[in-house]
C-alpha atoms as one frame of an Amber mdcrd trajectory, in Angstrom:
protein
 -20.527 -32.121  -8.008 -18.655 -33.086  -4.366 -15.534 -33.170  -5.766 -15.673
 -29.763  -6.519 -17.197 -28.700  -3.604 -14.518 -30.482  -1.377 -11.615 -28.597
  -4.311 -13.739 -24.835  -3.404 -13.578 -25.352   0.548  -9.856 -26.423   0.815
  -8.945 -23.427  -0.953 -11.275 -21.295   1.151 -10.107 -22.810   4.252  -6.293
 -22.202   2.996  -6.773 -18.378   2.364  -8.230 -17.817   5.490  -5.499 -19.412
   7.348  -3.348 -17.805   4.700  -4.831 -14.294   6.044  -5.108 -15.137   9.280
  -1.253 -15.581   9.521  -0.182 -12.166   7.796  -2.756 -10.320  10.065  -0.753
 -11.520  12.867   2.558 -11.027  11.123   1.908  -7.457   9.882   1.342  -5.162
  12.549   5.168  -5.025  13.925   5.770  -1.471  14.120   3.547  -0.833  16.937
   4.027  -3.698  18.856   7.833  -3.173  18.397   7.015   0.241  19.717   4.586
  -0.425  22.316   7.687  -3.395  23.805  10.614  -0.549  22.857   8.294   1.808
  25.502   7.630  -0.808  27.980  11.458  -1.886  28.413  11.749   2.334  28.875
  14.557   2.058  26.622  15.635   5.553  24.251  17.999   6.642  21.878  20.570
   4.594  20.699  19.302   1.380  22.934  15.601   1.972  21.246  17.223   2.402
  17.901  18.849  -0.519  17.839  15.805  -2.364  19.524  13.435  -1.240  16.609
  15.499  -2.673  14.139  16.538  -6.196  15.746  12.588  -6.293  16.368  11.358
  -5.359  12.582  13.953  -7.813  11.306  12.577 -10.873  13.314   9.090  -9.978
  12.430   9.750  -9.577   9.120  11.561 -12.959   9.566   8.595 -14.463  10.984
   6.452 -13.798   8.179   8.772 -14.706   5.516   8.804 -18.075   6.905   5.359
 -18.225   6.917   5.424 -17.039   3.636   7.959 -20.418   2.696   6.180 -22.350
   4.781   2.550 -21.523   1.847   4.781 -22.060  -0.906   6.305 -25.302   0.411
   9.762 -24.518  -0.002  12.617 -26.486   1.699  16.625 -26.705   1.816  18.596
 -24.092  -0.505  15.277 -22.548  -1.996  13.814 -21.459   1.883  16.609 -20.092
   2.776  17.401 -18.087  -0.060  13.553 -17.008  -0.552  13.497 -16.002   3.056
  16.830 -13.792   2.961  15.577 -12.535   0.112  12.248 -11.392   1.943  13.566
 -10.115   4.650  16.301  -7.785   2.651  13.229  -6.355   0.903  11.171  -6.285
   3.820  14.074  -4.206   5.379  14.681  -1.737   2.622  10.518  -0.791   2.581
  10.727   1.986   5.169   8.817   0.984   7.887   6.236   3.185  10.080   6.938
   4.065  13.422
């Protein structure tokens, strides 16, 4: 019985940590927009900054996902590249 409680506790803790990591990396758009405004960027400079900021945020989220999946080496690199590419293909909301 105590082993079952321990297993459930570990699963719940893992789910909470995953949710917290996801919540921290999801609002990249508004954060990037706020930083672009703070830097007073306009036109091409703003567009370039936003694109790089969104890509960096996606890479960070993908790294977290790769860590959660316990990937390493070539598998981690491949997963991260595909994840970032897929995130870039989705239209961002700004």
